N, C-alpha and C positions, 0 to 999 in steps of 0.2 A: 504493500499499499504506500509506504513512504518512498518507494522507488520512484513514484510519479512526480515527486518534488523535483527531480532532476530535470524535468521538462521546463521548469521555470529558471534554469541556470542562466539563460541569456539575460534575464532581468536581475537575478540575484546569483552572482557567480559562485558563491559558496555552496549553493545547492547542487552543484555538479558532483559533489562527493557521494551523493546518493546513487550515482550511476555505477560506482566501482564495486565489484564483487568483494574485494578484500575488506573494504570498509563495512559493507553490509554484513559480511560474515562475522566480523568481530563484534559488531553491534548486536547481531542476532544471538551470539553466544552469551554476551553480557546480559541481554534482555532476559533470555530464558533462565540464566543463572539467578538474577535478582528476583524474577518472578517465583522461582522455586523457593528462595529464602522467604519471600513474603507469603506465599500460599501454602508452603509445607506444613507449618504448625496448625493451620486452619483445617487442612484436609486430614491430617493425622487425628485431630480432635474429633472430627465428624466420624471417621472410621472407627475410632475408639468408642464413641457414644452409641454407634450402631452395632457394637459388639462384633465387628467383622474381623475377629482374631484368627490367626493361622492355627489350624488343628495340626497336631503331630501324630505320626504313625504310632501304632501300637508297638510296645517294646519287643514283642515276639517277631516283628517284621525286621527290625534293624538292630537288635541286641543292644550293645552298650552305646551305640550312637544316640539312642533315645535319651539316655542319661546325660550325655554331653550337651544335648540341645533342649533339655527339659525347661530351661529358663526362658526359652523363646515362646513357649506356649502362651497364646493370647495376644501376642504382638500383632497389631493390625496389619492386614494384608491389603491387596488391591492398590497399593501405593503407586503403581504404575500410572494411575489416573493423574498424578501430579506431573509426570513426564508428558503425557498426552496433551494435557491442558497447556502447559508452558510452551512446548514445542509448536503447538497449533497457533497460539497467540503470536509468538515470536516470528514464525514463518509468515503469517498473514501481514505482519507489520513490515518485514524487511525483504521478502522475496518479491520478484516481479509477478504480479497476479496473472499475467498473460502466459506464464511459462507452464507448458503442459507437463513437463517432467516433475515439477514441484507438486502439482496437483496429484500426479500419479503416486508419488512417494507419500505425500500426506494422507491421501485416501487409503493407501495400503496399510499405513501405520494405524489409522483409526479402525479400519476393518479388522485387522488382527487384534487390536486392542479390545474390540467388542467380543471376539471369540475368546480371548483370554479372560475377559470380565465374566463371561458366562461360566468359564471353567472355575474361576475363583469363587463365584457365587455358589456353584454346586458344592465346592469343598467346604465353604463356611456353613451353608444351609444344612448339609448332611453330616457335618463334623468329621469328615474323613479327607484324606489327601489324594484321592483318585480323580475327583472332578469329572468332567464329561469324557466320553469314550475317546480313545486314541484315534479310531478311524474317523470320527467326526472332525477332529482337528485336521487330520490329513486331507479329507475331502475339502474343507474350507481353504486350506492352503493350495490345493490343486486348482480350485476354482479361481483363486487369486492369480496363480501362474498363468492360467488360460486368459484371464482378463488383461494381464500385463502384456502378453504376447499380442493380443488383438489391439490393445491401445497403442503399443509402439508401432504396429504395422499401419494403423489407419489414422491415428490422431497426432503422432509426435514427429511427423516428417522423417521417419526412419527408413521408409521405402525398402530398398534392397540391403540395408545394413543391420536391421534389427536382429536378423537370424545369424549374424557372423560371430563366431567365437575367435577371439584374438589370443594368440599364444605369446606369453611374456618371455623375456630373456633372449629372443631372437633378434639378430641385427636387422634383418629385413622383415617388416611386419607380415605375419602370416595369419590370414583369416580363413577359418574353416566354416563353410556354409552348412549349418545344421539342418536346413530344409524342414522336412515334416517333423523332425525330432526337436525342434525349437521349443515348443511348449513343454515337452517332457523334461528338457534340460533346465528350463526356467523353474519347473516344479521342483526338481532336485536341488537347485540353488536355494530357493525360498524355503522349502521344507527343511533342508539341511541347516541353514543358518538360524531359522526360527526355533527349531527344536534343540540345536546345539546350545544357544544362549539360554534356553529354558532349563536344560540339564545343568548348566554351569551355575544357575541361580540357586545355590544350596547353602551358602555361607554369607554372613553379613558383608555387604559391599563388594563381593567377589565379581558377580556378573556385570554390575554397572561400572565398576572400576576398569574392567577389561574392555567394556564397550566403548568407553570414552576415548581410549587411544585408537581404536579402530575407526571411530567416526572422524577423529581428527585426520587420520590417514586418508580416509575417503573424501574428506573435504579438500585435501590437497590434490587427490586424483581428479576430482570434479573440476577444480580450478584449472588444472593443466589441460583436461579434455575440452574445457570451454574456451580456451585461448588457442586459436588456430596456429599462431606462430610458435608457441611453446610446444604444443602437441606435435606439430610437424618436426620440430627440432629433435624431440625425444622419441620420435618414431611411434607415436601413439595415435589412435584414431580420434580425430576431433569430433566432438558431439555438440551440436547447436543447443544452447540453453543449459549446458552442464554447469556453468558458473553459478547459476542460481541454485542448482542442486547442492553445490558446495556451501552456499549460505544456509540451506536446510540442514546439512550435516553439522555445521557449526552450531546451529540451534540445538541439535540433538546432543552435542558434546557439552554445551553449557548447561543444558537441563540435567544431563547425567551427573555433572559435578554438583549441581544443586541438590539432586536427589541423594547423592553419596553423603552429603552433610548429615542427612537424617538416617541413612541406611548403614553408616559405619558402625562397627562393633562398639558397644552393644546397640543393635538396630532399634530405632524407634518405630520403623515401619518397613514392611517388605514390599517389593514391587509386584510380587505375584505373577501369574501368567498374563495378567493385564499389561505388565511392562515387558516381561521377558519375550513373549511371543511376538509382540509388536516390534520391539527393538531388533530382534533377530531377523524377522521377516522383511522389515523396511531396509535393513542392511543389505539383504540379498537383492531387493529391487533396485537399490542404488547401484550396486555392483553390476547388475545387468544393464542399466541405463548407460553406464560409461564403459562398458565392455571390459570390466576388470573382475570377472567372475573367478578366474583362476588365481589371481593375486589375493583373493579373499581367503584362500586356503592358507596363505602365508600370514597375512595380517591378522586373521582370526585363529592363529595357531593354538591358543589356549582353548578355544571353543572346539577345535578339531580334536585336540587331545581328550577333552572331556567326553565328547560324543564317541570318539574312537574307543575309549576305555569301556564304555557301556556295550558297544558292539562286540568287543573282544571278550568281555566277561560273559555275555549271553552265549556267544558261539562256543566258548571254551566249556562252559557248564553243560551245554546241550550235547556236545560231541564227546567230552571226556569225563563229565561229572565233576570236574575240578574247576576252581576259581583261580584266575590269574591275579586278581587284586583282592585285598581284604574286603573291599566294597567298591562299587562304582556308583556314580561318576568318580573320577580320579581324586577330586579334593577330599572325598570321604575316606579313601584309602590312606591318605597321609594323616588324616585326623586319627584314624584307628591305629596308626603307627606311633602316635604320641605327639604329633605336631600340634602346637596351640593353633586355635582357629585364626587368630590374627597373623600368625606366622605363615600359614598356608595362603591366606588371602594376599598378603603383601608380596610373597614370592611369586604367586601367580600373576600379580600385577606387573612385576618386573619382567616375567616371561612374556606377558602381553605387549609390553612396551618394546622389548627386543624384537618380537615378531613384527610389530608395526614398522619399526625401523628397517627391518629386512625387506618388507614389502615396498617401502619407499625406495629402497636401493634398486629395485627392479626398473625404476625410471631411467637409470643410467647403465645398467648391466645389459646392454643390447649391442 
């Protein structure tokens, strides 16, 4: 909305600053951060009064882990609403309202936030930690992937580019046309990121702290893709309108930092599936929009490890009857090995930061 102030720059020269993606990205991050500080206590109070506390699994399900987390019982969940609200407001203020990619990302985030909200509501209403059925989440994510595919094809001026998969690390840009498998690939990306962040959200501040570094990384990717000169120099596919998508990523990063203020150990609120499903899913959508899906495997290294540990654990138990880890996802394995919760979280943050730096290094390793 404030982007339109730049149209009056001929009369008031200072307003030209609203045209720059970098300025609006910093402003969007600061806006969502300050909004989080302002609205956080209010939202936590409402969630507490409504008794929307996080139920814990029975001790028989998770053994000594239940004892470690017993103090968390009753902590309000659905805190992802704070992220959804602040990012929406900040994006509407600082992004170009005519940018189709921003609306796609914002709509995807709110859509998955609604699915996550339904899941959280089921958990709170029935006092269990299972929520809605897994297949229902997967169908919802599959429908989103199909919509993203159609949107990029018909509304975002992607024409013959939306189905191209670009391979990083190569000196000469290599684009593989996925053809009829495009929607399936998009589904894998969105499902993978959405559920991986959801699995990571098991300790105070863990998922949101790792998410912030990834969103900052993709804000840079978006800025580069939106600048034809820089993208061409770095051998990246330029994407019209990606600069504003970087502003949206900055809003997500700022909101994430604001939420971390309340989610740091001991957490005053949990994001719940309302936050984790929407953050992971929109990250996948953004990666698709700027053709950086494969780089997401590097930038989201912690999420990959967490999801991978679950797959390995399940496969090993079904095939051999033995468990590779004391418990999956991976952060619980280290908890049961005796690591303090804060130690696990901070070390995973460090791993996430290193993974993000490695992903950014792909910009020059070509």
